[in-house]
C-alpha positions in Angstrom: 0.0 0.0 0.0 2.9 2.4 0.8 4.4 1.7 -2.6 1.2 2.5 -4.3 0.8 5.8 -2.4 4.3 6.8 -3.1 3.9 6.0 -6.8 0.7 8.0 -7.0 2.4 10.9 -5.2 5.2 10.8 -7.8 2.5 10.7 -10.6 0.8 13.8 -9.1 4.1 15.8 -8.8 5.3 15.0 -12.3 1.9 15.7 -13.7 1.7 19.2 -12.1 5.2 20.0 -13.3 4.4 19.0 -16.9 1.1 20.8 -16.8 2.5 24.1 -15.7 5.5 24.2 -18.0 5.1 27.6 -19.8 5.9 26.2 -23.2 3.5 23.3 -22.8 1.4 23.1 -26.0 -0.4 19.8 -25.6 -2.6 18.5 -28.3 -2.1 14.8 -28.3 -3.7 12.2 -30.4 -4.4 12.8 -34.0 -6.9 14.7 -36.0 -7.4 17.0 -38.9 -7.3 20.3 -37.1 -4.9 22.9 -38.4 -2.4 22.7 -35.6 -2.1 23.6 -31.9 -2.4 27.1 -30.6 0.8 29.2 -31.0 1.8 32.8 -31.6 2.4 32.1 -35.2 0.8 34.8 -37.4 -1.0 33.8 -40.6 -1.3 36.2 -43.5 -4.7 37.6 -44.5 -6.5 36.0 -47.4 -6.3 37.8 -50.7 -9.5 38.4 -52.7 -10.9 35.2 -54.1 -8.3 33.1 -52.2 -9.7 29.8 -50.9 -8.3 27.2 -48.5 -7.8 24.4 -49.0 -7.2 25.1 -52.7 -9.7 22.6 -53.8 -13.4 22.5 -54.6 -15.6 23.0 -51.6 -17.3 19.7 -52.1 -14.1 17.7 -52.2 -13.2 15.3 -49.4 -10.2 17.5 -48.4 -12.6 20.4 -47.9 -16.2 20.3 -46.6 -17.3 17.2 -48.5 -20.1 16.6 -51.1 -23.6 18.1 -51.0 -26.3 15.6 -50.1 -29.7 17.2 -50.2 -31.7 20.1 -48.8 -32.8 19.8 -45.2 -36.4 21.0 -44.8 -37.7 22.7 -41.7 -40.0 20.6 -39.5 -38.5 17.3 -40.6 -37.0 14.8 -38.3 -33.7 15.4 -40.0 -33.9 19.1 -39.4 -34.6 18.5 -35.7 -31.7 16.0 -35.4 -29.0 18.0 -37.3 -29.8 21.7 -36.8 -29.2 23.7 -33.7 -29.7 27.5 -33.1 -26.7 29.6 -32.2 -27.3 32.0 -29.4 -23.9 33.5 -28.9 -24.0 37.1 -27.7 -20.7 37.9 -29.4 -22.1 37.2 -32.8 -24.3 39.6 -34.7 -27.0 38.0 -36.9 -28.4 40.1 -39.8 -31.6 38.0 -40.0 -33.1 39.5 -43.2 -35.9 37.0 -43.1 -36.9 38.1 -39.6 -37.5 34.5 -38.4 -34.2 33.7 -37.0 -33.3 31.2 -39.7 -29.8 32.5 -40.0 -29.1 31.1 -36.5 -29.7 27.6 -37.7 -26.6 25.5 -38.6 -25.0 22.2 -37.8 -23.2 21.6 -34.5 -19.8 21.5 -36.2 -20.4 24.9 -37.8 -21.7 26.4 -34.5 -18.6 25.3 -32.7 -16.3 26.8 -35.3 -18.3 30.0 -35.4 -18.1 30.4 -31.6 -14.4 29.9 -31.8 -14.1 32.5 -34.5 -16.2 35.0 -32.5 -13.7 34.8 -29.6 -10.7 35.1 -31.9 -12.3 38.2 -33.6 -12.9 39.8 -30.2 -9.3 39.3 -29.2 -7.9 40.4 -32.5 -9.8 43.8 -32.5 -9.9 44.4 -28.7 -13.6 43.7 -28.1 -14.5 46.4 -30.6 -15.6 44.1 -33.4 -17.8 41.0 -33.6 -18.5 38.4 -36.2 -21.6 39.2 -38.3 -23.6 36.4 -39.9 -25.2 37.3 -43.2 -26.7 33.8 -43.8 -26.3 30.3 -42.5 -29.0 27.7 -43.2 -31.1 28.7 -46.3 -34.7 27.7 -46.5 -35.7 30.1 -49.4 -33.6 28.6 -52.3 -31.5 31.7 -52.7 -28.3 29.9 -53.5 -27.1 27.6 -56.3 -28.7 24.1 -56.3 -25.8 22.3 -54.5 -25.1 25.0 -51.9 -24.1 23.7 -48.5 -26.3 26.5 -47.1 -29.2 24.1 -47.7 -27.6 21.6 -45.2 -26.7 24.3 -42.6 -23.0 23.6 -43.3 -22.1 27.0 -44.9 -22.1 30.5 -43.4 -21.5 33.9 -45.0 -19.9 36.3 -42.6 -18.4 39.8 -42.2 -17.2 41.9 -39.3 -19.8 43.8 -37.4 -18.3 47.1 -38.5 -18.5 46.0 -42.2 -14.9 47.2 -42.7 -13.9 45.3 -45.8 -10.2 45.9 -45.1 -10.7 43.4 -42.2 -12.2 40.6 -44.3 -8.9 39.1 -45.4 -7.9 38.8 -41.8 -11.3 37.4 -40.9 -10.9 34.7 -43.5 -7.5 33.8 -42.1 -8.8 33.5 -38.6 -11.7 31.4 -39.8 -9.4 28.9 -41.4 -6.3 28.8 -39.4 -7.7 29.5 -35.9 -11.4 28.7 -35.8 -10.8 25.6 -38.1 -13.6 25.8 -40.6 -13.0 23.1 -43.2 -13.2 25.5 -46.2 -12.9 29.2 -46.4 -12.9 31.7 -49.3 -12.8 35.5 -49.5 -15.5 36.7 -51.9 -16.8 40.1 -52.9 -18.3 41.7 -49.8 -18.1 38.8 -47.4 -16.2 35.6 -46.3 -17.8 32.3 -47.1 -17.0 29.4 -44.7 -18.2 25.8 -44.5 -17.8 22.6 -42.6 -17.8 18.8 -43.0 -20.8 16.9 -41.8 -21.2 16.4 -38.1 -20.8 12.6 -38.5 -17.4 13.0 -40.1 -15.5 11.0 -37.5 -12.1 12.3 -38.6 -12.9 15.6 -36.7 -10.5 14.6 -33.9 -8.3 11.8 -32.6 -7.6 9.6 -35.7 -4.1 8.5 -36.7 -3.5 5.3 -38.6 -6.1 3.1 -40.4 -6.9 -0.4 -39.2 -5.0 -2.2 -41.9 -1.7 -0.3 -41.2 1.0 -2.7 -40.0 3.7 -2.9 -37.3 6.4 -5.5 -36.5 6.2 -7.0 -33.1 9.1 -8.6 -31.1 8.6 -12.1 -32.3 9.2 -10.9 -35.9 5.6 -11.2 -36.9 3.5 -8.4 -38.5 0.3 -7.1 -36.8 -2.3 -4.7 -38.1 -3.4 -1.8 -35.9 -6.7 -3.7 -35.4 -4.8 -6.6 -34.0 -2.3 -4.6 -31.9 -2.8 -4.7 -28.1 -1.5 -2.7 -25.1 1.7 -4.5 -23.9 2.8 -5.6 -27.4 6.4 -4.5 -28.2 6.7 -3.0 -31.7 9.7 -2.1 -33.8 10.7 1.6 -33.7 13.8 3.8 -33.3 15.5 4.6 -30.0 16.7 8.1 -29.2 20.2 7.0 -30.2 18.9 6.0 -33.6 19.0 2.2 -33.2 16.2 -0.2 -34.0 14.5 -1.4 -30.8 11.2 -2.9 -29.7 9.2 -0.5 -27.6 6.1 -1.4 -25.6 2.7 0.0 -26.5 1.5 1.6 -23.3 -1.9 2.9 -24.4 -4.0 3.8 -27.3 -4.6 7.5 -27.1 -7.6 6.8 -29.2 -9.1 3.8 -30.9 -12.1 3.8 -33.2 -12.3 0.4 -35.1 -15.5 1.4 -36.9 -14.4 4.9 -38.1 -14.6 5.7 -41.8 -11.9 8.3 -42.6 -12.2 10.1 -45.9 -8.9 12.0 -45.9 -6.0 9.8 -45.0 -2.8 11.0 -46.7 -0.9 8.2 -48.4 2.9 8.8 -48.7 4.7 6.5 -51.1 8.5 6.2 -51.2 10.9 5.1 -53.9 13.7 2.8 -52.6 12.7 0.9 -50.7 9.2 1.2 -52.0 6.8 1.6 -49.0 3.5 3.3 -48.3 2.1 4.8 -45.1 -1.4 6.3 -44.5 -2.0 8.8 -41.7 -4.1 11.9 -41.0 -2.8 15.2 -42.3 -1.9 16.6 -38.8 0.0 13.5 -37.7 3.7 14.0 -37.2 6.3 12.2 -39.4 10.1 12.7 -39.5 11.3 14.3 -42.7 14.3 16.0 -44.2 15.0 18.1 -47.2 18.7 17.2 -47.4 18.8 13.7 -45.8 20.9 15.0 -42.9 18.8 16.8 -40.4 15.4 15.3 -39.6 12.5 17.1 -37.9 9.0 16.2 -37.0 6.4 17.9 -39.2 2.8 17.4 -40.2 2.1 14.8 -42.8 0.4 17.5 -45.0 3.8 19.3 -45.2 5.5 16.4 -46.8 6.0 16.7 -50.6 7.5 14.7 -53.4 11.3 14.8 -53.2 11.4 15.0 -49.4 13.5 12.5 -47.5 12.0 10.3 -44.8 13.2 7.3 -42.8 12.2 3.7 -43.7 13.1 0.2 -42.8 15.6 -1.3 -45.2 14.6 -4.0 -47.7 16.2 -6.7 -45.5 14.6 -5.3 -42.4 17.9 -4.9 -40.4 18.3 -1.1 -40.3 16.8 2.3 -41.0 17.6 4.0 -44.3 16.7 7.3 -45.9 14.3 7.2 -48.8 12.8 9.8 -51.1 9.0 10.5 -51.2 7.8 9.5 -54.7 4.2 10.6 -54.6 1.4 11.7 -52.2 -2.4 11.2 -52.6 -5.5 11.2 -50.5 -7.3 8.0 -49.6 -10.4 6.8 -47.9 -9.9 4.0 -45.3 -11.4 2.3 -42.3 -10.5 2.4 -38.6 -8.6 5.1 -36.6 -5.9 4.0 -34.2 -3.4 6.1 -32.2 -1.0 3.8 -30.3 1.6 5.3 -28.0 4.9 3.5 -27.4 7.4 4.2 -24.6 9.7 5.8 -27.2 6.9 8.0 -28.7 7.7 6.7 -32.2 6.6 3.8 -34.2 7.4 2.1 -37.6 4.2 1.9 -39.5 4.2 0.0 -42.8 8.0 0.2 -42.5 8.1 4.0 -42.3 9.1 5.9 -39.2 6.5 8.2 -37.7 5.8 10.0 -34.4 3.0 8.8 -32.1 1.8 12.4 -31.8 -0.2 14.9 -33.8 -1.8 18.4 -33.8 1.4 20.0 -32.5 4.7 20.1 -34.3 6.6 19.9 -31.0 7.2 16.1 -30.7 9.4 16.5 -27.7 6.9 18.5 -25.7 4.1 16.1 -26.6 6.2 13.2 -25.4 7.1 15.0 -22.2 3.4 15.4 -21.4 3.2 11.6 -21.1 6.1 11.2 -18.7 3.7 10.6 -15.7 1.9 7.9 -17.6 5.2 6.2 -18.6 6.4 6.3 -15.0 3.2 4.8 -13.6 3.0 2.3 -16.3 6.6 1.2 -15.6 5.7 0.6 -11.9 2.3 -1.0 -12.2 2.7 -2.6 -15.7 -0.2 -1.6 -17.9 -1.9 0.4 -15.0 -5.6 0.6 -15.7 -5.6 -1.4 -18.9 -6.1 -5.0 -19.9 -4.6 -4.9 -23.4 -7.8 -3.9 -25.2 -9.2 -0.3 -25.4 -11.8 1.4 -27.5 -12.3 5.2 -27.6 -10.3 8.0 -26.2 -8.1 7.1 -23.3 -9.0 8.6 -19.9 -5.5 10.1 -19.5 -5.8 11.9 -22.8 -9.2 13.2 -21.8 -7.9 14.3 -18.4 -5.0 16.3 -20.1 -7.5 18.1 -22.3 -9.7 19.0 -19.3 -6.7 20.2 -17.2 -5.6 22.4 -20.1 -9.0 23.9 -20.4 -9.2 24.6 -16.7 -5.8 26.3 -16.4 -5.9 28.1 -19.7 -2.7 26.6 -21.1 -4.6 26.1 -24.3 -7.2 28.7 -25.4 -10.7 27.7 -24.5 -11.8 28.5 -28.0 -9.8 25.5 -29.3 -11.5 22.9 -27.1 -14.2 20.9 -28.8 
């Protein structure tokens, strides 16, 4: 009993230390957000610029139009909510409050944007909604306004010189899935609410790892306690124990996995766009970066053809894929070889070392109690990950507007 109390005291002290580190920018587990909160400044949009630079209905943007959602239907009641945020101005031309209706995903992004706008212009400017859900057929036939997934916005002072910055905040900070700067307003839109890839997805279920008996396992077959092949801090190949799944969704359907294919040896890895992977432009210095930043010609690390060492290999091509399952295993090393390509276990922040530090308490307790709180199988987000998110919201180490 004394050993258990001492261990838990150690856990508490370490956790408090990590939590209060000033540079702590925790956003563990994977997803498709646009990165953790930093002081990085993003340039304003130019007129007619859109992000991502793809059609609004593409899977890398807000996804395809389905059908108009009619008021009074069960679908309307299930999918639409009314936004009552005091820091948002609604034009409400119709006079019936229809511009307040939108999907939950859009409402969350809009509320985040409202807070960023207040901070940006010192509480003197608010977001102004021109139109959200459209029941009058005023838009083109496949408009996402008919599904409550698109919103037209301006600033409350209608100062058009601010609209480029408004668009930048909407995409990079509030995390709308598609943003464009049009004449007289900014148009934003979101994926469907049932798009599971909103948060906490990493590798598909058929992605493979090598375990310590030399066999290959898929992510679906992998269990807590398994030892998988990865790279040590000194650069050697070692087997590192899986100490948790930060998230595990076997039934997820992910529309926008990035597939990175290399030349020699020829290997492929699929991961979400904000997942970290080690890359280099010259083959000498490697750094963790988001998968979406990898381009053809970059150098990454892969397992040699004979499976005895890590070698550098050039990225041949990149494409988007749809796949099934979403798994985020965490090893003691914080890295993992997936389909023979070296990747970080973390995402949503480009600081791999800080993300790894945030799990020091769990690694310490896991070492003492051996899979503390787990039986090898886990589905859904891990409670430790959820606790870290909650602590960060309470202490403001991440802005509240980021939290979903």
